[in-house]
VEXDREN-2710 file (C-alpha; in Angstrom, 1 decimal):
% VEXDREN-2710
k/r/px/py/pz
1/MET/25.7/-12.5/-17.0
2/ASP/22.3/-11.3/-18.1
3/CYS/21.5/-8.4/-15.8
4/ALA/17.9/-9.6/-15.5
5/ALA/18.8/-13.2/-15.0
6/PRO/18.6/-13.3/-11.1
7/ALA/15.0/-12.1/-11.3
8/PHE/14.1/-14.5/-14.0
9/HIS/15.5/-17.5/-12.0
10/ALA/13.6/-16.3/-9.0
11/ARG/10.4/-16.3/-11.0
12/ARG/11.1/-19.9/-12.1
13/ARG/11.6/-21.0/-8.5
14/LEU/8.4/-19.1/-7.4
15/ARG/6.1/-21.9/-8.5
16/HIS/7.9/-24.3/-6.1
17/ARG/7.8/-21.9/-3.1
18/THR/4.3/-20.4/-3.2
19/ALA/0.9/-21.7/-2.1
20/THR/-2.6/-21.2/-3.5
21/ASP/-3.4/-19.0/-0.5
22/GLY/-0.8/-16.5/-1.7
23/THR/1.8/-17.2/0.9
24/VAL/5.5/-17.9/0.4
25/ASN/7.3/-20.8/2.1
26/ARG/10.4/-18.8/3.2
27/PHE/12.2/-21.7/4.7
28/LEU/11.8/-23.8/1.5
29/PHE/12.9/-21.0/-0.7
30/SER/16.0/-20.3/1.5
31/LEU/17.3/-23.8/0.8
32/GLY/17.8/-22.8/-2.8
33/ASP/18.7/-19.2/-2.3
34/ARG/22.5/-19.3/-2.0
35/GLN/23.8/-16.4/0.1
36/THR/27.1/-14.4/0.1
37/ARG/28.3/-12.5/3.1
38/ALA/29.6/-8.9/2.9
39/SER/33.4/-8.6/3.3
40/ALA/35.6/-5.6/4.0
41/ARG/38.4/-7.5/2.4
42/PRO/38.7/-6.6/-1.4
43/ASP/37.8/-9.5/-3.7
44/ALA/39.5/-10.5/-6.9
45/LEU/37.8/-7.6/-8.6
46/GLY/39.1/-5.1/-6.0
47/VAL/35.6/-4.6/-4.6
48/ARG/34.8/-4.6/-0.9
49/SER/31.3/-4.7/0.6
50/ALA/29.5/-3.8/3.8
51/ASP/25.9/-4.1/5.1
52/VAL/24.4/-1.0/6.6
53/THR/21.2/-0.9/8.7
54/VAL/18.8/1.8/7.6
55/ASP/15.9/0.9/9.9
56/GLU/16.3/-2.0/12.3
57/SER/12.7/-2.0/13.4
58/ARG/11.5/-3.1/9.9
59/GLY/14.6/-5.0/8.8
60/LEU/15.5/-2.4/6.2
61/TRP/19.2/-2.6/5.2
62/ALA/21.4/-2.2/2.2
63/ARG/24.7/-3.8/0.9
64/VAL/27.2/-1.2/-0.2
65/PHE/29.9/-2.2/-2.8
66/SER/32.8/0.1/-3.2
67/PRO/36.2/0.0/-5.0
68/ALA/39.1/-0.7/-2.6
69/GLU/41.0/2.1/-4.3
70/ALA/39.3/5.2/-5.4
71/GLY/40.3/8.8/-6.0
72/SER/37.7/11.5/-6.6
73/PRO/34.2/11.2/-5.3
74/LEU/32.3/8.4/-7.2
75/LEU/28.9/8.3/-8.7
76/VAL/26.3/6.3/-6.8
77/ILE/24.1/3.5/-8.2
78/VAL/21.1/2.5/-6.0
79/TYR/20.2/-0.9/-7.2
80/THR/16.8/-2.6/-6.5
81/HIS/16.6/-6.3/-7.2
82/GLY/13.8/-8.2/-8.9
83/GLY/12.0/-11.4/-7.8
84/GLY/8.3/-10.7/-8.3
85/PHE/8.3/-8.4/-5.2
86/ALA/8.4/-11.5/-3.1
87/LEU/11.9/-13.2/-3.4
88/LEU/15.6/-12.6/-3.1
89/SER/17.8/-10.1/-1.3
90/PRO/21.1/-8.3/-1.8
91/ALA/22.9/-11.3/-0.2
92/SER/21.6/-13.7/-2.9
93/THR/24.8/-14.8/-4.6
94/PRO/23.9/-13.9/-8.2
95/LEU/22.8/-10.4/-7.1
96/ASP/25.8/-9.9/-5.0
97/GLY/28.1/-10.9/-7.9
98/MET/26.3/-8.7/-10.3
99/CYS/26.6/-5.6/-8.1
100/ARG/30.3/-6.3/-7.7
101/ARG/30.6/-6.2/-11.4
102/PHE/28.7/-3.0/-11.6
103/CYS/31.0/-1.5/-9.0
104/ARG/34.2/-2.7/-10.8
105/GLU/33.2/-2.0/-14.4
106/LEU/31.4/1.3/-13.9
107/GLY/33.7/2.7/-11.2
108/ALA/30.8/3.4/-9.0
109/VAL/29.6/2.8/-5.4
110/VAL/26.6/0.5/-5.6
111/VAL/24.0/0.4/-2.9
112/SER/21.8/-2.7/-3.1
113/VAL/18.5/-2.3/-1.3
114/ASN/17.0/-5.0/0.9
115/TYR/13.4/-3.8/0.7
116/ARG/10.6/-5.6/2.5
117/LEU/9.0/-8.5/0.6
118/ALA/5.4/-9.3/-0.3
119/PRO/3.0/-10.8/0.5
120/GLU/4.0/-10.1/4.2
121/HIS/4.6/-6.5/3.2
122/ARG/2.3/-5.2/0.4
123/TYR/2.3/-1.9/-1.5
124/PRO/3.5/0.6/-0.7
125/ALA/6.2/-0.9/1.6
126/ALA/8.8/-1.5/-1.1
127/TYR/8.4/2.1/-2.4
128/ASP/8.6/3.5/1.2
129/ASP/11.8/1.5/1.7
130/GLY/13.4/2.8/-1.5
131/VAL/12.8/6.4/-0.6
132/ASP/14.0/5.9/2.9
133/VAL/17.3/4.5/1.6
134/LEU/17.8/7.7/-0.4
135/ARG/17.1/9.7/2.7
136/TYR/19.6/7.6/4.7
137/LEU/22.3/8.1/2.1
138/SER/21.9/11.9/2.3
139/THR/21.7/12.2/6.1
140/THR/23.9/9.4/7.3
141/GLY/26.3/8.7/4.5
142/LEU/28.2/5.4/3.8
143/PRO/30.6/3.3/5.9
144/ASP/34.4/3.7/6.0
145/SER/34.3/7.2/4.6
146/VAL/33.4/6.1/1.1
147/SER/33.6/9.3/-1.0
148/VAL/30.6/9.7/-3.2
149/ASP/29.1/12.4/-5.4
150/LEU/25.4/12.5/-4.5
151/SER/24.6/14.8/-7.4
152/ARG/25.4/11.9/-9.6
153/CYS/22.9/9.3/-8.2
154/PHE/21.4/6.7/-10.6
155/LEU/18.6/4.4/-9.7
156/VAL/18.8/0.9/-11.3
157/GLY/16.3/-1.9/-11.0
158/ASP/15.5/-5.2/-12.8
159/SER/12.0/-6.7/-13.2
160/ALA/10.0/-5.9/-10.0
161/GLY/13.0/-3.7/-9.0
162/GLY/12.5/-1.7/-12.2
163/ASN/8.9/-1.1/-11.1
164/ILE/10.1/0.0/-7.7
165/THR/12.8/2.2/-9.2
166/HIS/10.2/4.1/-11.3
167/HIS/7.9/4.8/-8.3
168/VAL/10.8/5.8/-6.0
169/ALA/12.1/8.2/-8.6
170/LYS/8.5/9.6/-9.1
171/ARG/8.1/10.1/-5.4
172/TRP/11.5/11.7/-4.9
173/ILE/10.8/14.2/-7.7
174/SER/7.2/14.8/-6.8
175/SER/7.8/15.7/-3.2
176/PRO/11.4/17.1/-2.9
177/PRO/12.7/16.4/0.6
178/PRO/13.9/19.3/2.8
179/PRO/17.6/19.8/3.5
180/PRO/19.8/17.9/3.9
181/CYS/18.1/15.1/2.0
182/ASN/17.9/17.3/-1.1
183/LEU/21.6/16.9/-1.6
184/ILE/20.7/13.9/-3.8
185/ARG/20.2/14.6/-7.4
186/LEU/18.8/11.8/-9.5
187/ALA/20.9/11.9/-12.6
188/GLY/19.1/9.1/-14.3
189/ILE/17.3/5.8/-13.9
190/VAL/17.8/2.4/-15.7
191/LEU/15.0/-0.1/-15.8
192/LEU/15.9/-3.6/-16.9
193/GLN/12.8/-5.4/-18.1
194/PRO/10.6/-3.5/-15.6
195/TYR/7.6/-5.2/-14.1
196/PHE/4.6/-3.3/-15.3
197/GLY/1.1/-4.5/-16.2
198/GLY/-2.6/-4.1/-16.3
199/GLU/-5.9/-6.1/-16.6
200/GLU/-5.6/-6.1/-20.3
201/ARG/-3.8/-9.1/-21.8
202/THR/-1.4/-7.7/-24.4
203/GLU/-0.4/-9.2/-27.7
204/ALA/3.0/-10.2/-26.2
205/GLU/1.5/-11.8/-23.2
206/LEU/-0.8/-13.9/-25.3
207/ARG/1.8/-14.7/-28.0
208/LEU/4.5/-15.8/-25.5
209/GLU/2.2/-17.7/-23.1
210/GLY/3.8/-21.2/-22.8
211/VAL/6.7/-20.1/-25.0
212/ALA/8.6/-17.7/-22.7
213/PRO/11.1/-19.7/-20.7
214/VAL/10.2/-18.5/-17.2
215/VAL/7.4/-16.0/-17.0
216/ASN/3.7/-16.8/-17.7
217/MET/0.5/-15.1/-16.9
218/ARG/-0.3/-17.3/-13.9
219/ARG/3.0/-16.5/-12.1
220/SER/2.8/-12.9/-13.1
221/ASP/-0.8/-12.6/-11.7
222/TRP/0.4/-14.3/-8.5
223/SER/3.1/-11.6/-8.0
224/TRP/0.6/-8.8/-8.5
225/LYS/-1.9/-10.4/-6.2
226/ALA/0.8/-10.7/-3.5
227/PHE/2.1/-7.2/-3.9
228/LEU/-1.0/-5.0/-4.5
229/PRO/-3.4/-4.0/-1.8
230/GLU/-6.1/-6.5/-0.9
231/GLY/-8.9/-6.3/-3.4
232/ALA/-6.9/-4.3/-6.0
233/ASN/-6.6/-5.4/-9.6
234/ARG/-3.7/-5.0/-12.0
235/ASP/-5.1/-1.6/-13.1
236/HIS/-3.9/-0.2/-9.8
237/PRO/-1.4/2.7/-10.4
238/ALA/1.4/0.7/-9.0
239/ALA/1.2/-1.8/-11.9
240/HIS/-0.6/0.2/-14.7
241/VAL/1.9/3.1/-14.9
242/THR/0.9/3.9/-18.5
243/ASP/-2.8/4.4/-17.7
244/GLU/-4.3/7.3/-19.7
245/ASN/-4.4/9.4/-16.5
246/ALA/-0.8/8.7/-15.6
247/GLU/1.6/11.7/-15.5
248/LEU/5.3/12.1/-14.8
249/PRO/6.3/15.0/-12.6
250/GLU/8.3/17.9/-14.1
251/GLY/12.0/17.1/-13.6
252/PHE/11.6/13.3/-13.9
253/PRO/15.1/12.0/-14.6
254/PRO/16.3/10.7/-18.0
255/ALA/15.6/7.0/-18.3
256/MET/17.0/4.0/-20.1
257/VAL/14.6/1.1/-20.6
258/VAL/15.8/-2.4/-21.5
259/VAL/13.2/-4.6/-23.2
260/GLY/13.7/-8.4/-23.5
261/GLY/12.6/-10.1/-26.7
262/PHE/11.1/-13.1/-24.9
263/ASP/9.6/-11.1/-21.9
264/PRO/5.8/-11.3/-22.0
265/LEU/5.7/-7.9/-20.4
266/GLN/7.5/-6.2/-23.3
267/ASP/4.4/-4.4/-24.6
268/TRP/3.9/-2.7/-21.2
269/GLN/7.6/-1.8/-21.2
270/ARG/7.4/-0.3/-24.7
271/ARG/4.4/1.7/-23.7
272/TYR/6.3/3.1/-20.7
273/ALA/9.2/4.1/-23.0
274/GLY/6.7/5.8/-25.3
275/MET/5.3/7.7/-22.3
276/LEU/8.7/8.9/-21.5
END
């Protein structure tokens, strides 16, 4: 499975689920968004899952995937899904299946974040939710006494989730939380075709317009308009992370950036890797 595939499929469905006024028909989208329930019973991969509530008042929760049999404390992967900031959840079947594979093949505990979606919840809601999940992991822990090593915590995100992952890491490093939250050490981040942008139309965006199988400028512009603050354009710091005034805090974790050959956003992704 292509790790970024769930986000790309979500973008393709986006045109059928959004309106010109910037809203999302949640009911219509739900008809095509197949869901998988968490299960304490190990599956064929030997992986079990459980949903944990982080903040009931805002519907913030996460799905935790862990090996049924594990010895020493395991590294932690906090995964943030894509979907143009507006679609999908950890229960979406392709995302659930991918996180199960991460858990099995990497021998890690995977925490899949159900952040609040745009346009109902704009910037910085998703970033706030990502940081608060890290705080929850440090202060509350995981269900069923899952043994983890919080000094080996990796943040992973695809597409819009890659954008969120960058900003969560930057916030966590820029403003270190007081004890006990500082038990978490970000050992690294992995961004799969991260969703960055700006007002400029890059060479790749122009070259791949009408050629790329899923993403085009119209859909991409809709996602930014849904997520960014009212009145903001794509040069907002949430999108334009490689602006000439952009800086990374000292201690920003090592990063791996995956760039897709047919992703119109690839120029922005390469600029980000160059900034690193």
